[in-house]
C-alpha positions in Angstrom: 3.0 7.2 2.2 6.7 6.7 1.4 7.9 3.2 1.0 11.5 3.9 0.1 12.5 3.9 3.7 10.1 1.1 4.5 11.8 -1.1 2.1 15.3 -0.2 3.3 14.3 -0.9 6.9 12.6 -4.2 6.1 15.6 -5.4 4.2 18.0 -5.0 7.1 19.4 -8.2 8.7 18.3 -9.8 11.9 21.5 -8.6 13.7 20.7 -4.9 13.3 21.2 -2.6 16.3 18.0 -1.6 18.1 16.9 2.0 18.2 17.4 3.7 21.5 14.6 6.3 21.2 13.1 6.6 17.7 10.6 3.8 18.2 10.4 3.4 22.0 8.1 0.7 23.6 5.6 1.0 26.3 4.9 -1.1 29.3 6.0 -1.1 32.9 8.5 -3.8 34.0 9.3 -7.1 32.5 5.6 -8.1 32.0 4.4 -4.6 31.0 1.3 -2.9 32.3 -1.6 -5.3 31.8 -4.1 -2.5 32.0 -2.5 -0.8 29.0 -1.9 -1.8 25.5 0.7 0.0 23.4 0.3 0.5 19.7 3.1 1.4 17.3 1.5 3.7 14.7 2.8 4.9 11.4 -0.4 7.1 10.9 1.4 10.4 11.2 -0.8 12.1 8.6 -3.5 14.2 10.1 -6.6 12.3 8.7 -5.7 8.7 9.6 -4.2 9.9 12.9 -7.5 11.4 13.9 -9.4 8.4 12.7 -7.3 5.9 14.7 -7.5 8.1 17.8 -11.3 7.8 17.6 -11.2 4.1 17.2 -8.9 3.6 20.1 -10.9 5.9 22.3 -14.0 3.9 21.5 -12.2 0.7 22.6 -11.1 2.4 25.9 -14.6 3.4 26.6 -15.9 -0.1 25.8 -13.3 -2.1 27.6 -12.1 0.1 30.4 -8.5 -0.6 29.3 -6.0 2.1 28.2 -4.5 2.3 24.7 -1.2 4.2 24.5 -0.5 5.1 20.9 3.1 5.8 19.9 2.8 7.7 16.6 6.0 8.1 14.6 6.7 9.7 11.2 5.5 7.3 8.6 8.8 7.2 6.8 10.8 6.8 10.0 8.5 4.0 11.2 8.9 2.1 8.0 12.7 2.7 7.7 13.3 1.2 11.1 10.6 -1.5 11.3 13.0 -4.4 11.4 15.2 -3.1 14.2 12.0 -2.0 16.0 10.6 -5.5 16.1 13.9 -6.9 17.3 14.3 -4.3 20.0 11.6 -3.3 22.4 8.4 -2.9 20.2 4.9 -1.9 21.2 2.4 -4.7 21.9 0.6 -4.1 18.6 1.9 -2.3 15.5 0.4 -1.2 12.2 1.6 -2.9 9.0 0.6 -4.6 5.8 -1.0 -7.9 4.6 0.4 -10.5 2.3 4.2 -10.8 1.7 4.9 -7.8 4.0 3.4 -9.7 6.9 4.7 -13.1 5.9 8.3 -11.8 5.8 8.3 -11.0 9.5 6.4 -14.1 10.4 9.1 -16.1 8.6 11.7 -14.4 10.7 9.9 -15.2 14.0 9.2 -11.6 14.8 5.4 -11.9 15.2 3.0 -13.5 17.6 0.5 -16.0 16.1 -3.1 -14.9 16.5 -5.0 -17.8 15.1 -7.1 -18.0 18.3 -8.2 -14.4 17.6 -9.2 -15.3 14.1 -11.3 -18.2 15.4 -13.8 -15.7 16.7 -14.0 -13.4 13.6 -16.8 -13.1 11.1 -17.2 -11.0 8.1 -13.8 -11.6 6.5 -13.5 -13.3 3.2 -11.3 -16.3 2.5 -9.1 -14.1 0.4 -8.6 -11.7 3.4 -7.8 -14.6 5.6 -5.2 -15.9 3.1 -3.6 -12.5 3.1 -3.3 -12.7 6.9 -1.9 -16.2 7.0 1.6 -17.7 6.9 2.3 -21.4 7.0 -1.3 -22.1 8.0 -1.3 -19.7 10.9 -2.8 -16.2 11.2 -0.7 -13.2 12.2 -2.6 -10.2 10.8 -5.9 -8.4 11.4 -7.0 -6.5 8.2 -8.5 -3.1 8.9 -9.1 -1.4 5.5 -8.0 -1.4 1.9 -7.8 1.1 -0.9 -7.6 0.5 -4.7 -5.1 1.9 -7.1 -6.6 3.4 -10.2 -6.3 6.5 -12.4 -7.5 9.5 -10.4 -8.6 12.9 -11.6 -10.9 15.9 -10.9 -14.4 15.4 -12.2 -14.8 19.1 -12.8 -11.6 19.3 -15.0 -12.9 16.4 -17.1 -16.2 18.2 -17.5 -14.6 21.5 -18.3 -12.3 20.0 -20.9 -14.7 17.5 -22.3 -12.4 14.6 -21.4 -13.8 11.0 -21.4 -12.6 8.2 -19.1 -10.8 5.7 -21.4 -11.1 2.0 -21.1 -8.4 1.0 -23.6 -4.7 1.9 -23.7 -4.8 3.7 -27.0 -7.5 6.0 -25.8 -5.6 6.5 -22.6 -2.5 7.6 -24.5 -4.6 9.9 -26.7 -6.1 11.5 -23.6 -2.7 12.0 -22.0 -1.5 13.7 -25.2 -4.5 16.0 -25.2 -4.0 16.8 -21.6 -0.4 17.8 -22.2 -1.4 20.0 -25.1 -4.0 21.7 -22.8 -1.3 22.4 -20.2 -2.5 19.6 -17.8 0.1 16.8 -18.1 -0.2 13.5 -16.3 0.9 13.8 -12.7 4.0 11.7 -12.0 6.4 11.3 -9.1 9.0 8.9 -7.8 11.2 10.8 -5.3 9.9 8.4 -2.6 11.0 5.4 -4.7 7.6 3.6 -4.8 4.8 5.6 -6.5 5.9 4.6 -10.1 5.8 0.9 -9.0 2.0 1.1 -9.3 2.2 2.0 -13.0 4.7 -0.8 -13.7 2.4 -3.3 -11.9 -0.7 -2.3 -13.9 1.0 -2.4 -17.2 2.4 -5.8 -16.4 -1.0 -7.1 -15.2 -2.7 -5.8 -18.3 -0.1 -7.1 -20.7 0.8 -10.4 -19.0 -1.9 -11.3 -16.5 -2.0 -11.8 -12.8 -0.3 -15.2 -12.7 2.8 -13.8 -14.5 2.9 -10.8 -12.1 2.9 -13.1 -9.1 5.5 -15.4 -10.6 7.7 -12.4 -11.5 7.5 -11.0 -8.0 8.3 -14.4 -6.6 11.5 -14.6 -8.6 10.3 -17.4 -10.8 10.3 -15.5 -14.1 13.2 -13.9 -15.9 13.4 -10.1 -16.1 15.0 -10.5 -19.5 11.8 -12.2 -20.8 10.2 -10.4 -23.7 7.1 -10.1 -21.6 8.9 -7.9 -19.1 10.7 -5.8 -21.8 7.3 -5.2 -23.4 6.1 -3.7 -20.1 8.9 -1.1 -20.2 8.4 -0.4 -23.9 4.7 0.1 -23.4 5.3 2.4 -20.5 7.6 4.6 -22.7 4.5 5.5 -24.7 3.1 7.4 -21.8 6.3 9.1 -20.6 6.3 12.0 -23.0 3.0 13.2 -21.4 4.2 13.2 -17.8 5.1 16.1 -15.6 8.8 16.8 -15.9 11.1 16.2 -12.9 9.4 13.1 -11.5 12.5 12.0 -9.5 12.4 15.2 -7.5 8.7 15.2 -6.7 7.0 13.5 -3.7 3.6 11.8 -3.9 2.2 14.6 -1.8 3.3 17.2 -4.3 1.9 15.2 -7.2 -1.4 14.9 -5.4 -1.4 18.6 -4.8 -0.9 19.2 -8.5 -4.1 17.4 -9.2 -5.9 19.5 -6.5 -4.6 22.7 -8.1 -5.6 21.5 -11.6 -2.0 21.7 -12.7 -2.2 18.1 -13.9 -5.0 16.1 -15.4 -4.7 12.6 -13.9 -2.5 10.3 -11.9 -2.0 6.6 -11.2 -2.4 6.5 -7.5 -3.9 4.8 -4.5 -7.2 6.3 -3.2 -5.7 8.0 -0.1 -3.0 9.8 -2.1 -5.1 12.4 -3.8 -7.7 12.1 -1.0 -5.4 13.4 1.7 -4.2 16.3 -0.5 -7.7 17.7 -1.2 -9.5 19.8 1.4 -12.7 18.2 2.7 -15.0 20.4 0.7 -13.3 19.4 -2.6 -13.1 15.6 -2.1 -16.4 15.1 -3.9 -14.7 16.3 -7.0 -12.2 13.3 -7.0 -13.1 10.5 -9.4 -11.2 7.7 -11.0 -11.3 5.0 -13.7 -9.8 1.5 -13.7 -6.4 1.3 -15.3 -7.1 0.7 -19.0 -7.1 -2.6 -20.9 -4.0 -3.3 -23.0 -4.5 -7.0 -24.0 -8.1 -8.2 -24.3 -7.0 -11.5 -22.9 -6.6 -10.0 -19.5 -8.9 -7.0 -19.8 -9.2 -5.1 -16.6 -9.5 -8.2 -14.5 -6.8 -7.4 -11.8 -6.9 -4.6 -9.3 -4.2 -3.4 -7.0 -5.8 -3.0 -3.5 -3.3 -3.0 -0.7 -4.6 -4.1 2.7 -3.5 -2.4 6.0 -4.0 -3.6 9.5 -2.5 -4.8 12.8 0.0 -7.4 14.1 1.3 -8.4 17.5 5.0 -8.2 18.0 6.7 -11.4 19.2 8.3 -9.3 22.0 4.9 -7.8 23.1 4.8 -7.3 26.8 1.0 -7.7 27.0 -0.1 -10.3 24.5 -3.4 -10.9 26.3 -4.3 -7.2 26.1 -3.0 -7.0 22.6 -5.2 -9.9 21.5 -8.2 -8.4 23.2 -7.7 -5.1 21.3 -7.3 -7.1 18.0 -10.6 -8.9 18.6 -12.3 -5.5 18.7 -10.4 -4.1 15.8 -11.7 -7.0 13.7 -15.3 -6.0 14.3 -17.6 -3.9 12.0 -18.0 -1.4 14.9 -14.3 -0.7 15.0 -14.1 -0.2 11.2 -17.2 2.1 11.2 -15.6 4.2 13.9 -12.4 4.6 11.9 -14.0 5.3 8.5 -16.3 8.0 10.0 -13.1 10.1 10.1 -11.2 8.8 7.2 -13.1 8.7 3.9 -10.0 7.7 1.9 -10.2 3.9 2.6 -12.7 1.1 2.4 -13.8 -1.4 5.1 -12.7 -5.0 4.8 -15.4 -6.5 7.1 -18.6 -7.4 5.3 -20.6 -6.3 8.3 -19.3 -2.7 8.2 -21.9 0.0 7.6 -21.4 1.4 4.1 -24.5 3.7 4.1 -22.4 6.7 4.8 -19.8 6.0 2.2 -18.9 8.8 -0.2 -19.4 8.2 -3.9 -15.6 7.6 -4.2 -15.7 4.9 -1.5 -18.7 3.2 -3.1 -17.0 3.2 -6.5 -13.8 1.9 -4.9 -15.7 -1.0 -3.2 -17.4 -1.9 -6.5 -14.1 -1.8 -8.4 -12.4 -4.3 -5.9 -15.5 -6.5 -5.5 -15.7 -6.9 -9.3 -12.0 -7.8 -9.7 -11.1 -11.3 -10.7 -7.7 -11.0 -9.0 -6.3 -8.6 -6.3 -2.7 -7.8 -6.1 -1.1 -5.9 -3.2 1.7 -3.8 -4.8 5.1 -4.5 -6.2 6.9 -3.7 -2.9 4.4 -5.8 -1.0 4.3 -8.8 -3.4 8.0 -9.5 -3.5 10.9 -9.8 -1.2 11.6 -6.5 0.6 15.3 -6.8 0.0 14.7 -7.2 -3.8 12.3 -4.3 -3.8 14.6 -2.0 -1.8 18.0 -2.8 -3.3 17.0 -3.5 -6.9 13.6 -2.2 -7.9 13.6 1.3 -6.5 16.8 2.2 -8.2 15.9 0.3 -11.4 12.6 2.0 -11.9 14.2 5.4 -11.2 17.0 4.6 -13.7 14.3 3.8 -16.2 12.5 7.1 -15.6 15.8 8.9 -16.0 16.8 7.0 -19.1 13.9 5.0 -20.6 15.8 4.0 -23.8 18.1 1.2 -22.5 15.4 -1.4 -21.7 17.7 -4.4 -22.5 20.5 -3.1 -20.2 17.9 -2.4 -17.5 16.3 -5.8 -17.6 19.7 -7.6 -17.7 20.8 -5.7 -14.6 17.6 -6.5 -12.7 17.9 -10.2 -13.6 21.5 -10.5 -12.4 20.6 -8.9 -9.1 17.5 -11.0 -8.7 19.4 -14.2 -9.1 21.7 -13.2 -6.3 19.0 -12.1 -3.9 16.6 -14.9 -4.5 19.4 -17.5 -4.0 19.7 -16.3 -0.4 17.3 -17.3 2.4 14.8 -14.8 3.7 16.3 -12.7 6.5 
């Protein structure tokens, strides 16, 4: 799901003009229709759209209340999120945990839901932390999905490929795939997919704490540790598909499905939504390989998606009632029945019907010593949008000038992080 536009929208200032029609709100009159809750949805892809529809219909049947879902194109929703929240937003909207949530809480664009959280069970302390800003809760987590190295099981069996656990073996596999006519799938037209590879190499080379500090602006991008990330990444680049900057994530996922490529660093829904249902059992993955034994494969990127209440919600009471239900195992079970590309966050959710891929994903995350969200979710959105999208794309286009790249990032970082959020 494209974050290029998400980041640009999130980085806009508080004084931005509201959208007249793109992201319209619901509700009748100043107080809204108390019998109806409106939901701003970015789930424009067919699979999640159907799954959310089932979940909201279940709530309507259970509560007798109406849920009006305003589904917008995923990219358009993300691009305009800041103006949307400052204009006439829906009562509830779909968004992301961690820094992505905290950014809007800091700007006063969210309604606190600590009272909703007081009735929750089945959420870990880590999930609560990802839903909290300044000691208060604003976010209800709904599902997560891990990033890993995805591939077709049948292609590995056909070619005799083995899942590597170490970097050198990973590079050797990539080289063999290229020789066999199945290069590593790679894309960055959307501006965010390559961030996952940067994150994993950084986590494997320098550890989770350095990753968090770097994203927080506390480390220098001219540090040798950062330059080593880009230098290590260059080892993989000869074995990528050509033309990454002109390829969307959907197209890269389709290349895996068509056996045109051998593997890809992706989040679980990205290949999952590009494979027909009768081929999804052929999707497999392995954890991003170890580079430095000091850090092993301890960290896993596992973004968390969920719901928030807009500060300008016209029906806060109805919104909170819906959130109380969305935080239950029943609500997650309903959603995941129709979307096998994600994993439930509530411990009480029924996992008996999980696919092999979902079970393996849950095991990967539960065994992780640290969980990161993603580069564009772990740092300031203005830094991610105005600096890191272009910088990584510049690196893909010209991977030789690492010193110049890191110097440029550091200069821009100092400017951005010296300014207050918003």
